[in-house]
C-alpha angles and dihedrals in degrees: 000000000000089000092051093050091045089054091047090050097051097034133089092281093051132034090337093230086143118033105157102106093186091057090046090055091052091051090051092051092047090051091052092048094051093041094051091048091059091045090052090052090060094054128060132197088244090059090049091053092047092058095035097129094050090039096053102031099036095039094046093047093050094045096045097042095046095039093044093051092049093047091050092049092047092051090050088053090055101255118150115261095248091051091046092052092049092050090048093054095042093051095043092062122085132197115273090191097054096043098043092046090053092048092047094051090054096041091239102127090108095046121104093258090043092056091045093050094046091051094048093046093050091049090050092050092049092046090060090071099065090038092056088051089054096049095087088054091052089049091055094242089124127034112265095224123169092259096036098092097049090045092052092048091048090051091052091048092052091048092049092049091050092053092047095049095046094047101034092080099023097059098057091045092051093046090047091056091046091050091051090064088063093218120128090204093056091046092049092049089050092052092048090045091055089051093049093046094049092047091050093049092046091052093049090052095050099259123127118268089230092057091048089055092048090050091050090053091050092051093050091044089057092058131081089252094065097109095049090049091049091050092054099041106035095073086066095051096091090048091052092048091047092050091053097048094043088054092050090050090054090054093058119105107211091191090065091053093049092048095048108030096145094048093048093042092049093051091047092051090046091052092052096046097043095044094045092048098048092039089058092046090052093050091047091050087059090056099253118156125247101273097050089044092056095043091046094050097046092043089060095047098109141061123270141220095264089056088068090049090054092044093051093047093046091049093051090049091051096246091118121046120223090258094049090047093053092044091055094041093054094044091046093052092048091050090051090049089055094046099086091050093048091049091051092046092048091073094058093043091047092050093051094047093044089055093047102041119071111245124230091235090063090065094056124102107279116247112259091211126111132187087019136131123263115207118199112203129020103216123117094302094044092051092051092049090049092050093050090047090053092049090048093050094245116146114229145174126207128214115200131175096203108091093199092055091047093050093049096046094045088056088052091053098253116154094240135138134191124240150088106292091207089071114089092218092058092047091051090049087058090049095248089148088063100031125109096214143012126199121194119201106165128128102231109095094195093050091048092059092048091049092051092051092047093047092049090051092049094048119013091188096051117121105231122197121182135188117213134174103231132042090226090070094059101085095046091054092046089054088051090058108272116145096201127020116186114197115207090207093056096041091049089054091052092050090048091053090049092051092049092049090050090056087059090052094245106170114265095237090053091049089051090052093050091048093050092048093047091048093048093046093044097052091039087068088067097036095049090066089065101039121095113249115266097019136095092217126095126218092278096050098258124140099237094185093057132066130211111208137172125216132184117224107237121212089244093050117117086222092067108109095011125118117239091249088057096045098081091218093133099037096043103032105019088238125149120207110230098177145348117219122199137152093279093057140275124311108206122201091003119206123247093257092057108124122223116226131194109273095028116136110220122200112211134184123199146112118302091243092049094050094045096103102028094094092068089052092057095044096044092237090121091062093050095058 
């Protein structure tokens, strides 16, 4: 919004520091071209194919429902059909920049509503291409014969296919040669050259420059040089976005807004209501639960960058009058100004509605399991946890919010159910009220906190483990009721330290000791805030400075055949044996003359630093060194 107001301030309606409207329009187009190039770099064709159902169905529903409603309303108000169609398309499109920036800041790009929004936005961006091809027909520059529209679309499809085929193999080859030079300047010039060439070819063939830039980004993103190109280009993304929005701000006529406040305000309100409503309907049609539906709908309730591209083109072709152009421009800017607030508000509204509306998962047959594991999320981490649970003989149930994943995994025999895990009814359907443990591995930080609170309310004795991205989220989730919170940021640091120490040939058992101490000290920073002064017990009665671990006695272990009093576990590691589990049962508080046999599972308690090397003793690895 700062960019828009800056443009308004320095433009013809403000201090008149810039008055050349033709130059302003060129700046706006350049901003769109550069902005769409960077957006294309972040998306690959493989990602588009992975989300093809949500991309096609969700994107088409949102575009057709929103655009159709606007066209119908415009016709009822007496607008000419070409003008009504243009307004329908302009209003149906949302801002990729605003939405993706908001999702990225919150780490929600992988959440259900994040995947839905990305799919819809990509479909909208791609739909601009055929619409731009149809604009001359709407302007009357070409006869609108019965076969004219399909012919124009076919022409555009052929042109697009020709560009893709010619560049699909040429781009990787060119970037490979540039990379061989080992010069970042040469590589950057090559990336920019590909963008300029694609934009030029697209313009020659009647496509928009902006789409050509987006296509160039997609082609580079599909090569093995994607990450290097992103590293070089992304620092300029904010500059490109700023250039575009400043240019749009300069095009505004404040006099028009002051002369027609009710008309502009009414159109702005209509944009927000219509887009939110049909965005929610589209998300619900894909089977998303209440919270993602609300967030998805409200996040789309504004006008996007491509809308200005269409408006400018339609105005230059004479489809939109000067008054209609300014009406749309003012309403569009106001809707974009409201977008950040609507996106922020959508979380609170989604949470309230999710708590009030019965979830579909609550109507499913309750899980008959007890003392089992509940897994929230069935992405890469969830699948690995489920596989390990199967191999370990641990019964489990999965809750997943993606209906496609649920349908596929149910057909494969996976114990999975669909629903919002933050809803108590869904948790009970998964047997969380009778489970021993719950692990949450989803990407939406806000949803994770709600799930933890709901799970703790459903089962106060449930062990809850959560994965988060940043260490700063640990304490908040512990206060919400999580027993263990594993921060990817912190664990990655620990693994990095271990790898560096190994390069310097530090002994493995010493590295293990360092890692355990770092991990204990690191998480103690968060736990100490909750522990009463002068005690080693946290608010839930756990000894946070001690670990309880289980180890299996391998056949090659030097402990096999020894009595506990001969094992040296207490003298050498400060570990106390709580129990020994074998096929015949569990021996609790075993005596000193209890022999350890291969295959026994031994339960130990001790400090993290003391237990750091005991694993090698049980596996026999210590003896092999």
